[in-house]
Structures are given as structure tokens and as C-alpha cells.
N, C-alpha and C positions, 0 to 999 in steps of 0.2 A: 504493500499500499504506499502511495507516496506520501511526502511529509505533509502536503497540504490536507489531505484526507485524514490524517492521523491526529491533527490539532484537536486539542479538547478546548471547550468554552470555559471560559473563565466565570468566576462569580458574578452574577447580575449586577448591573448598576441600579437597578431598581425592581423591586419586587411588589406584587399585589399582596401587601400584608396587614392593611388598615381593616379589611374585610375579609371573612371567609368566602370560599366558593359559594356556600350555601346563601350567605347574606348578599351576595351579588347577583345571584340567580333570583332572590326575591326582589331586590330593588329593579331587576330587569323585567320582572312579571308586572310589578306594579307601574313601572314607567310605560309599559305598552297598553295599559287600560286606562290612562289618563286622556281626557279630551283634548286638553293642551299639547299633547304629544301625536295627536293625530296628523298624519301626512295630509296636508291639505286636499280635499277630496276635490274641490271646485265649489262654484257659487251658482244656484239656480237662477237661471236666465241671466247669467254673467259669466264668470270663468269657467270654461268646460271642465268635466269631470275627466281627469287623466286616466281613472281605473276602469275605464269601459271594457278593457280587455284582460283586466287583472283576475286572476283565478285564486289567488291566497293572499292572506292579510295576516300580519303579526300584531300590527298597530290598529287601533280602533278606526274602520272605515265608515264611510257613507257613500249611498249610491243614487244615482240621478233617476227619480222617478217622476211621473206627471202628475200634478194634482189634480183633483175633481173639483169642479167649481163648486163653492159654496160649502165643502167640506173643509172643516177646520180642525179635525182629530183624527189620527191614524193609528191603528194598530199594528204593531211590529210583532211578528211571532218567528223565532228561528227554533228548529228542531235539528238537534245534534245527531252524529252519526249513531249514537246510542238510544236514541228515541226519546231523549229529553227535550223538554219544551220550555222555551224562555221566551217572555213577553214583556212590552212596555208599550206605553202609549206616549204620542208626541203630537204637537201642534203642526208638524212639518213632515211632509213626504219624504224627504231628503236628509232626515236626521242622522247624526252618528250614533252608532251603536253601543254607545258607552254604558247605558244602564245594565245590560246583560252581557258585556264583553269580558269581564273578569269571570263570570260563571260559565261560560262556554269552554268545553273541553277541546284538546286538540283533535282535529278531525273535519269531515265533510259537515256543512251546514246547510240546511235549506231554509231560506228566508223568504217570507212573504210579507207585503205591506198592504193593509186595508183600510180603506176610507171607511169612517163612522158615521153614522147619522147622529143628530143631536141628543138623541136618548141613548147612545152607546151601541146600538146595534149595528152589526156589518151591513155596508152598503154596496161597497164594489172594491175589486181587487185592482190595486194601481201599480203593482210590480212584483217581481219575485227574482231571485238571484240565488245561485248556489256557488258556494266556494269553500276554501279550506281554512281552518283556523289554524295558523301555525304555531307552534311552539315556541315561547320566547328563549333566550339564552338559559340552558339549563345548569344545574350544578355539577353534572356528572359526565363533562367532555372528556374524551379520552386523552391520556398523557402523549407526550413526545416519547418516542423510542431512541433518539438520539439528539445530539446537539444541532441547532439550526445550521451553524457552521459546516460541520461534518456534512449534513444532508445536501447543502449546497455544493460542498467540494466533491463528493460523490456524484451528483448529478452532472457537474462540469466533466469530470472524468469519464463519466458514461459518453457524454456528447462527443468528447474527442476521439473515442473509438470507433465512432459510426461512420458509415461511408460517406453521408452528406458532409461531413468535416474533413474526413481523410482525403476525400477527392480534392478538396481546395488545397490541402497541404501538400498533395503529391503531384497535381497537375494545374493548380492554380485557376480552376474552372468549377462550376457547379456539376455536381453528380447527376448525369442524366438520367439515371434511375429514380430520382427523388421528386415525386410529382410537385411537392410545395415550391420547388424552384420556378413554377409558374406564376409565383406572385414575389418577383425580385426584390422590388424595394422594401416591402415589407420584411421579408425573411433575411434579406440581408443586413438591413439595418439591425435586425435583433442579433443576427449572428455576429456582427462586428462589435456591438455593445457587450455581447456576452464574452467575447474573446478579450476585450480590453479589460473587463472584471476578472477574467481568468488568469490572465497574465499579472494582475496585481495580487490576487489572493495565492497565487502558487507560481512563485518566482522561477521554480526549476523548469516549468512549462511555459514560460514567458517568450521564448524565442518560437516555439512552433505556433502559439496562440496569435503572436503578432504577425507571422507569416501568413496565416489564415485571414487574419483581418484585412491585411494590406491587399491579398489576392481577391477578396470579396469586395472590398471597396474599389479597387480598380476595374474590377469586371463590371460593376454597376455604371461607372463612368463609360464603360467601352459600349454598352448598350444603350445609352441615353442618347436621344435625337439631339442633332445639332442644327446650325445654320438656320436655313429658312423655315424648318419645321414650326407649325403652328404653337407646338408645346416644347420648343427648343430648350435644352438644358434641364428638364424636367425628368428624372428617372422614371422609368415604365411602371405601372401597377401591374400590368399582365405582360408575359412574355413566354412565348413557346418555342424560340430558337435555341435555348439550352440543350434541347433533347433532338439529335439529329434524326432519330428513328424510334418514334414513340411506341409503334408494336414491338420492336426488338426489345426494348427497354422496359417494356410493360408499364407505361406511365400514363396510359389511357384510363383515367380514374375520374371519380366525381369532380376532383381538384382540377385536373385537366380539362374537363368538358366546361367547367365554370369559368375558367380563364380563356377557352376557346370563344364561348359565348360572349364575353365582354372584350375580347380582343379588339384593339382599335379604339379603345376609350381609357380614360384616365380618371380614377378617383382622387379627388384632390386633397385627401387627408394624408396621402402617402408621401407626396414628394417633401412634406414638412419633416416626416421621418428620416428620409433620406438626408436632408439637410442637416439634422441634429447629428446624425451619425457622422457626417463630413466634418462637423466642428469638433466631435470628440477625436476624430482621427488626426485632425490638425494639431490638437493639444497633445496627443499621445506620441506622433511622430514629429512634429514641427514642419512638416512638409506643407508649403502654402498652397499648393495645387488642390487641397481638401478646403481650406477656408474659400478660394474662388469659387469651388462648386457650391458650397453652401450660400455664398452671396449671390450666385446666379439664380439659384432657387428662390431665395428671398426677395430678388428683384421681381420675379414673376408674380409673387403675392402682392408685392407692393403696387405693382402696376395693374393688377386685375381686381382688386377689390371692389366689391359693390357699395353702394351708398349706405347699406345698412350694416356694413362692418364685416361681412362674411364673404364666402365664395360660393359659386354653384358648385354643388358636390361631384357632379360627374360631367366630363368634357370629351369631345371628339378628338382624337389624336390627328385625326386627316384636316378637320377644319379649326379647331379650337374652340368651336361653339359649345355653349352648354346643352346637355341632353336631358335635363331634369329640372324641375322648379325647386328641388330639394338644396338646401344650403349645407354645407360644411358646419359641423359642431366642432367651433375652433379651439375649445380648451383642452381637448384630449389630442395633443400633438402640434398644432399650428401655433398657439400661443406660447408654449413652452420653447419651440425652436425660434420664433421671434425675438423672446425674451433673451434666449442664450445668444442670439446675432447681437442685440443691445449691449448685452455684457462684454462680448469680445471685441465690438468694433466702437462702442461708445456713440454710435451715429443714433440722433433722435428719432429718425424716421422708423427705425424698428420699434422703439418703446412707443411711439404714436399709434403705429398700426397695430401692435398688440393691445392697447388700451381700448383702441375703436372695436377689435374682435371681442373683447371682454364685454363691453358695452352692448354689443348685439346679444350675448348669451343672457346679460341681466334682463334687456327688454323682452327678449323672445322665450327661450327655454326656462329660464328661472320663474317667469310670468306664467307660462303655459304648463310647465312639467312635462312637455313632451321631450323627453331624453331619448330621441330616436337612434336606434341602434344602425349604426355606418360601418358595414364590413364588406370586404372585397367579394366574398364568396355568397353572399346573401343579396336577395333582392331589395330594392328599395320599398320604403314604405309610406304610407299616409300617415297623419297624426294619430298617436297611440297604439297603433297596429303593432309595432315591434320595438317595444321599450328596452333599455339596457341600462345597468348601472354605471358604464364608463365615464360619460360625460357628467353625469350628476356627481360621482366621486371626484372628478378632476375639477370642478367649481368648488365643491367642499374643500379640497386641498389648497385651491387659490385663495380661498377665505381664511384658512387657518394659518397660511403662510405669510399673507400680506394684512390681514385684518384681526388677528388674534386678540388685540385689545379693543375691538369694537363689539360690543354685546349683541347688536342686531345683525352683523354679519356672522357672527360665531354661532348665533341661534339658528340662523338660515343654514349654516353647514352641518349643524346638528340634524335638521329636518332633511337634508340632502341624504345624510347618513342613515337616517330612518327610512326614508324611501328605498335605499338600496339595501337595506336589511330586510324590510317588509316584503320586498317583491322578489329577492334573489338570494338570501341567505336562508339556507336550511339547517337548524340546529338539531333536528332529531328526525322526525318522518316528513317525507315529501307529499305534496298533493298527488293523489293516484291518477288524476287525468290531466295531461299536460298538453301545451300548444303543439310542442314538435314531436309528438310520439306517433310514429306511423302506425297502421293498422297491424301490420305483421312485426312490429319490431321489439323481439324480446329484449335487445339490448337498451331499451329505453323504460323497462319495467323499474319505476321507482322503488320497488320494494328490495331491489339488490344493490342499490346506490351507497357508495360510500359517504357517510355523514359524519360530523358537519362539513359543509361546503357551501360554495355559491354558484349560482346558475349564471349563465352568458348573456342572453337576450330571449325575449317570448318567441322568436324564429327558431331558437335552437336552446329551448329551455331545459338544458341539462347540466350536471356538474361538471366544470372545467376547473383544472389548477389555477389557471392564470386567473379567473374570475374570483376564486377562493382567495389567492394572494392579493388582489386589488382590494377586496373588501377588507381584508386583514390590514393593509396599508391605511384604508380610511379610518378604521377604528383608532389605529395608531396615531395618526394624524391629529384626532381629536383628543387623545388622551395626552400627546405633547402639548396641545394648546391649553391643556389645563382644565379640561372636562371632566376628569375623575377617572379612577381605577376601572370601573366597569367597561371603559372603553379598551384598556390594555388587556384585560381579561379576555374580552372576545377577540381582539387581535391575536393573542397568543393561543387561544383555543383553536382558531382556523390555521395558523402556523403549525402547531402541534400535529393538526391532521396531514399536512404536507409531509412530515416525516413518516407518517404512518401509512401512506399510500405508496411511498417510494419502493421500488423493487430491490432487490440485492445487488443487482447490476448497476444501481445508481439512477436509474430512470424514473422520472416523476412523470407519471402517466397524465396525458391531456384530460382524457374523459374518465369519470369514475364511476361507471356504470357496472364494474365487475364482471365483463364478458370479454371472450376473446375478440369479437369484432370491434369493441371499444378499445380495446388494448392497441389494436393496429392504428388505429385513427389518432396518430400522434403528431403534434405540432411543436417541434423545438423552440420556436419563439415563446409558447406559453410556459415552457419548462424553465427557460431563461428569466423569464419574468418572475416566477416563484423563486428562483434563486436570489433575485436582488431583494425579495421580500424578506426572504430568510436571514441575508446579510444584514439588513436594516434591523429586524428584530432580535438578531443574535444576542447582543449585550442586556437585552430585557427577558430572555428566557428564565422561567420559573426554576427548572431543575438544572443542577450542574451535572455534567456527563463526562 
């Protein structure tokens, strides 16, 4: 075993010791039942209800139902999966379920709302909703099986042994048999970032790691359109040319077909990731070529920003014109890149552009709670159809980083974290009927999932390691902002699970559905995200290994 894997974690700098796990779990339960902690559901005849497609709730929900004229009293009746009946009355057909939320057990709930006559008799059914009452943070989350540092180092060692990295090391080009190379900017940016981290934590492997990083970054530059191309100097979102013979190399997979279907288009969230990678490479190598590449990407964003402060999400590589009315959710990639450009160059244009993009998020997504999932292998969606946690957590991180002393912004960060936990974190048992579960899809049976975990998006509502690590980072950011030990406990519970799902060979699987098919669906960029989270939380781990 290499020295970097054999390292043991030192005593944590900070322990959750002011409250026991049982006390923290009780606090979590009480918080999820308070009306003031409800994730704003919407306003009748005002702000739309974001939860129209939601199937599970941890915090108190409310639903949009249509009022009956001249009826001023409504009966709420919830039947839990054990047959228990829970009722209350309210003068609003869209009331929060606060009066019965604490008594509802975990499980499927069937809710009906009925308009009442003045004498209290039932008049008309105004709405019904079936949902899953999710369990809040429990006292009995499983412990870690090794130190976070060791888990991350083992994952990097596993990655270095795989063909998708060895091919870079030996040939300086992507492995033609690895289908995820169809998404070059996303995957190469993740790979380079991982190699820079690996070189830092394992100095004895630094030479090979840096060789991979340089080869990958230079390859991405080599396939970037130049000259008079409408999207000149922007690294491609999709690329099939890495594989000379798809049949021979057996890469005609769903990922290949997704890239083929979108070939000739560019999703505008990804050039920023490439730009950030180039800045990291310039810092690591001192080569000014990488800075110039980053600046070219930055100039495109500067020259094409829309009046609202964002950018059209998808553009044609042939014409450069937008292909969708959807806009980029800029805090998850674009804003960090622009901020990094400002830090590197000191040029005010990058700061101003970044602030304009943040203003867009504040006026649109924060107001509407339409945290749209934007993924290169998923179809674009209309409002609320495919929510995800990534953009919400990015805004929460922005608030905790720049507005930790502002009680209003900090409270908004907490609400964003509650939204992410409410819709995407599973502490115990998941909802049995899910958006992404195909009719014949045994791998998606929630009964065999690894929990606790976090799900990715409504369109792929399954446990993913990078979603789990992103949620852990979100909780940790609030803990660091002084919001209490419960946030740290939640962060570490998810990090502990990362160590538990890791295989003996060091792989942290992408999908946690505990089946052979799920194991094969491995995205190395997700594992690298988990590694960064483990490194971040290592000094705070409860147990010394």
C-alpha cells in the first residue's frame, strides 16, 4: 500500500460533543415540524408552488388546491400507510400540514382536502395528494469504516489503475473504449482537478498525476474549435472523435447515443468548467497558455451575456444561435469561474459580470424556487419538472461564504439547505414510487438502496455519490457559518456512508442501488467530487482511525 493510502487521520479539530446523537435527532425532528421551517411552498394566486412534481417531504408542506366559492372552512384528512387517520380544519385550502405533521409516521400518506358547509358537513372535494413522509435525521446513522483521508486516497489509487487514466498516461489521449469521453469538457475538467489533488496528497504519485493532467488539458485544447467558428475557443460539450471505431471498441452505449443526439450543440454551463480547469493548470504548472485559454472562455461569456445577467443554456455549434429558451443556472460553475478570473487578473469586468449573474439568480431562481436540473445527458425541462439540489446548494454556499454575518441571507441559506434535504436526502427509507423508476427496472427498487444518501434530480431520482457528497458539503458550509452542530452531524453522517459503500479496490460507486447493473454505471467525475468532500471533512471526523 502506498504511503498516501496508509496515512491515518489525526484527532479531529472539532467534535460534535455538546449534544448526543439522540439529542441531535430530537432537534432534527422538532425542526422539521415547525411551520417557520417549511420550505416556502408558494402563494395562492401569487408565487407558484414549486412542489407540483414533488413526491416526498421531510419538512412541513402545503399544496395548491382550488378554493370553492363561498366556502371558508376546509377539512384536511391524511391516512398514513398503517391506516392511521389524522385530521385538522383550516380556513385555507392551501394550508401547511403543521397540525398533523409531527404525528405522521414515516411512509406513504394519502391526503384529501374537503370544503365544508357552514354547519360543518362535507360539501366538495377540492384536492388530493399522495406523498411520502420522509424520516428526518435519525440517531442511528451507520459509522464510518475508515478515515476519510484513507477513503479518498484509496479512491484515487483505484482511479489511477483504470484504463481511462492509464491511457492518458501511456498515450496522451482518451481511452477509445471509455464511453464517457463523449462528454470531454465535463470529464476532462473533473479528471484534471482530481489529478492536481492527487499530486498534492500523494507526492510520490505526483509525476504521473501531472502527466495525466497536462495530457488531458492539452487534448481538450486540441479539439476546441478556433478561428471563425461561431463558438470559437469554447471547449466542446459533446465529442465523438475520440473513438475511431465505436463498434470495435464497444462504446455504442446510452452515453454515446446521448452525445450523438446532441452532437453539434453546446451546453453553456460546461465551458466555464473548462475555464476553471485551465486556471488551475496555470497555477499548478506556471504555463501561461492555460491562462490564455481561460481568458478566451471568459471573453465569450462577457460578450454574450443577456440583459437579465445569464446566458442561453444551449447553442448551435454551427450558427452560435440559442436553441432553447432555458437560461444557464450560473452559480453552479459560471460564477465561480468568473470569480476566479477576477481573483487571478484583478480585472473589474469579471467581478461585474459575476455580480450580474448572481443578481439573475436572486431575481429568478431564488424567487421562483425553480432549481432546474441542467445535465448534458438529460432533456431540458419546463418549470418545476426536473428540480435538482445543485443550484440551490451553490446559492446557499455563496451566502455562507460572502454573507455569513447577514441574518437574512443566512436564513435563506438554511431554507435552501432544507429544500435540498427535503427533496433529495434520504436518511432511512426512500419513497417506493419514484420519477425515474422504469417499469422493468429492478436496479431502481428503493428497497435495496444504500442509505443514508442523496438523490440527483427528479429525472434521475436515484442515490448518487456526488449528490451525497454535495449535500454533505452543504450541511458543512452552514456549520462553518455558525449555524450549529446538527449541520455538522448531518454532513458527517453522509461522509461516513461514503466510506461504507467504497469497495475493497478503492472504488466509490456512482449509483447506490446495490445491483450489478448499477455498479457498471460508473462516472469517475462523481467519485472525484466525493474525494474532495472527504478531504474537506477529514479534520472533523468523529472517530480516529
